[in-house]
C-alpha positions, 0 to 999 in steps of 0.5 A: 656866226663865230665872233671876228675879234676872237682868236681861232681855236687850236685844230691840233692837239685840240682834235685828240681824244684825251687832251687838250679843251674846247674853246669860245663856249660856255663852262658850267661854273657854280650855282647861283646860290653859291655865289655871295654878294661881296665874296670872291670864290677861287675856282680852277677851270680849263688849268687856270683859276678863275676867279668868280664872283657878285657884286654888291648889286648882284652882278655876277663876275669872272676874272683870272685869279693872279694880280699880275704884279706879284701872282698873288691870288685875286681872290685872298682880298677883297671887294671894294668901291670906287669913288665912282661906286664901280666895285673893284677887286683890291689885290691882299699883297700891296692893294693893286684894284681891279674893277670886274671887267678886269682892268686896273683902277689903282696902283697905291704904291705910285706917288704924283710925279710917277705917271703911268697909265694903271688902265691899261694894265689888265686881269683876264676878264671872262664873260659871266652870265646868269641862268635858271639859277646857274652860272655859266661863264665863257671861256674864248681861245683868244685871253684878251677877249673883251666882247660879249659872246656871240651867243647866251649860254643854253637853257633847259626844258623842265627847270620847275619848281624853283630851287632844285631839289638835289645837288651834288657834285664829285671830281672825276681823276679823268680829262674831260673826253673820258668822262664824257664818254663814260657817262653817255655809256649805255651798256656800262650801267648792268656792271657799274651800277648792278643795284637793287633799283636797276637791273643785273647783268644777268637780266640784260635786254636787246635795245633798240633807240632813236636819235637826231641831231640837236643843238650842238649835240645829240638827243635820244627822243622820246620815249618810255623807259624800261620797264625793269628800272625800278626808279622810274617805278616810283614815279608811277602813271606812264613816264617817258623821257628823253636824254640830250647831249650838248657840248662841251659837256652836258648831259640832261634826261628830261622825264614827264609823268603826266602833267609833272617833269623831272629834269635831270642835268649833269653837268662836266666842267674841266679842272685840269687835263687830269681832273673833271668836275662832276655836277648833277642837279636836279628840278622836278614838281613830283611828289615823290621827290619831297618824300623820298628826298634822303634817298633819291640824294643817297642814289645819287651819290652811290650813282657818281662813286660808282662810275668814279672808281670806274675811273680810276680803274680805268686810268691803271690801263691809259697809263700805259696809253693805248689805242681805243676801240670803238664800236658800232652801235653801242659806241655810237655816241662816244663817236659823234662826240669826237666828230662835234667836237672836230666840227665846233674846233674846224667851225672856229678856225674857218670862222664859220658856221658850226655843222652838226655832223649828226644823222638821225639813227636808231641804234641798238645794243644789249643791256 
């Protein structure tokens, strides 16, 4: 159930496509390996500056990266240890210190006769958690939220072989909504990704794929991938793939080749209203990963750049705020995404369980 202490999400502008963000939900922030003990790192997530760090005992934390005194970025300061051994972030401007829970621990300029309960001064804390080598932050609708999130961050079947084999990231100049539906779009590949390893537009065929509801999203159920895609041929054997989408913006493909696995996870994190970070992470225990590592990395980068170029082209039309036409079945996944968002916001507003609006269906399109 939604946490009763959390302020309900706004239901107005956030329900319109291309505006606002989902709250009371986990967002991917960084890879665990990117956070070093004692180092303070600045991110922008949902239009807010966030200090993400790891204390010297290895625990991750996240707070708003603005000192409430004179607005200096706390990430420009340093991590210090209080007398009781607890870590604090020291502001570089006047030395104010804040614990990793957001509470002020010291204001050095105060003298003995100046009474002030410094603990009442706070910066916003974002609950942070590590799972499967990834760091997640919970963004509540209530900036004063101080409890533990009502559910843990997501986990993914197929995270194998320890560290990821490939990681790439890119910022799209687009709102989160446009980035999500662009990456889940099943019919753009022949036109945007017309490489030698994939089918050209002239080789399009009718497709029929079975979908079912899944946790906070939907799944294209396991099936043999297209035989015309040479990428799958490199895996050998008889690959079977399953593609899943989950709110707020997670899409992953889990491929089984006998006893070997490939998991390609795409995490979309809104930086601002007009910029979305795409992080592509691949885990696998397949032998081809090491042999073809440079080529796979190049391929992922090419795909992301091609999608990014199309986003920039699309922006030429979106700046005029046109109405968008969604058709079945090619755009059904985009419609589901919008329904999922509306239901998430409504469930938070009404303080009730989320009810997945997606129904099992077989979708057909040509690509």
